[in-house]
N, C-alpha and C positions, 0 to 999 in steps of 0.2 A: 465432620462430614465433608467429603471432597465433592465439589460441584464440577460437573463436566461442562466443557465449554463447546464441545462438539466441533472443533476445528482440528484438521490433521496435526497430531502430536501437540495440540495447544500452542501452535505457532501462528503468528500473523505475519504476512509478507508485506513488504513496502518497496517501493520504486520511486526514484527521483531522476528526472531528465531535465534537459534544457530545451524549451520551445523557442526556436529561433525566430518563428513569425510573431509570437506575443513578447519575445525578448524577456522571458522570466522562467524560473525554474517551476517544474510541476511535481508535486509529490502525490503519490497514488497508494492507497491502502487496499491492496489487491483483494483481501478477504472480506472487507466490510464496506468497500465502495466509497470511501471518503477520498475527496480531492483537495488539495490545497495548493496554492501558488505563491511566489514571492520572488524578490530579487536575489536573495541569499540562500543558497542551499541548506545551510545549517539552521536557519530559522524556518525553512520549509520543513526540514526533518523534525524539529522541535514541535511545531504547530500541528503537524500530521500525528506525530506520536501522542500529543495531549489530546487531540480530537478523537483519536481511536481510542485512548484510554477512557475518555468520558463515555464514548459509546458503548464500550464493553462493560463498564461499570453499570450504566443505565440498564443494559440488558439484563445483567445479573441482579442488581438491587430491586428492579421491578418484576423480576421473574417472568420477563418477557420470553417468547419462544426462541429457542436456540437457533432456529433457522435464520434469525436476523443476523447471526454471525457468518452467514454464507451469502452475503450481498456482493455484488461485483460492481465495479464502476462501469460508466458507459463503455460500449464496445471499442470506441477508438483508442481508449487507454489500454484495454486488454490487447489490442493489436500492436500497440507501441511496445508494451511489455513482452509480447511473444516475439516480436522482431529482435528486441534486446537480448532476450535469452537465446535465440538462434545465432545472433551475432557473437556472443560471448562464448558459445560452444563450437565456434569455428565453422558454422553454417552460414550460407548466404541468406540475407533477409531480402524479401521481394523489393524490387526496385520500384520506386514511385517518386513523386515529387513531395518529399517529406519535409515537414516544417519543424523538425527537431534533430538534435545531434545526441550521440551517445559519448561524446568526449568526456563530459563531466557526469555521466549517468552512473547510477549505482543502485544496487538492491541491499536490502538489509531485512533481518527478522527480528522479531520480539516474542519471547516466551511469554504466554499471556499471565502465568503466575508471577512473573517477575515484573511484568507492566502493571498489573492490577493485583496487589497483595491481598485484596479482600476475596479474591476468587481462589487463590491457592490454597 
């Protein structure tokens, strides 16, 4: 029996950027609202992926409401993500006194069944 995860195309979106004020990388799981930080973007990605995997597995294992897979991080992270997406699509992001840089920023996705084999 296939379990539905109720996210668009069973994909989870992630975003990592550098916070110049805090002098650390910030990783955000856009679809489940998990945020991690660290000095190394590769460790931030690893920790973010592992935390998200644990979250998705728990929702599945405990048969919790699938609406829990539609959590969002605090609005400030969504705003930064939106600005990044505007910038990468060639549109200008709103000017403000930003405390982050997109020089090392990136997005990536994980297919839920690949991330969590128990769900696929």
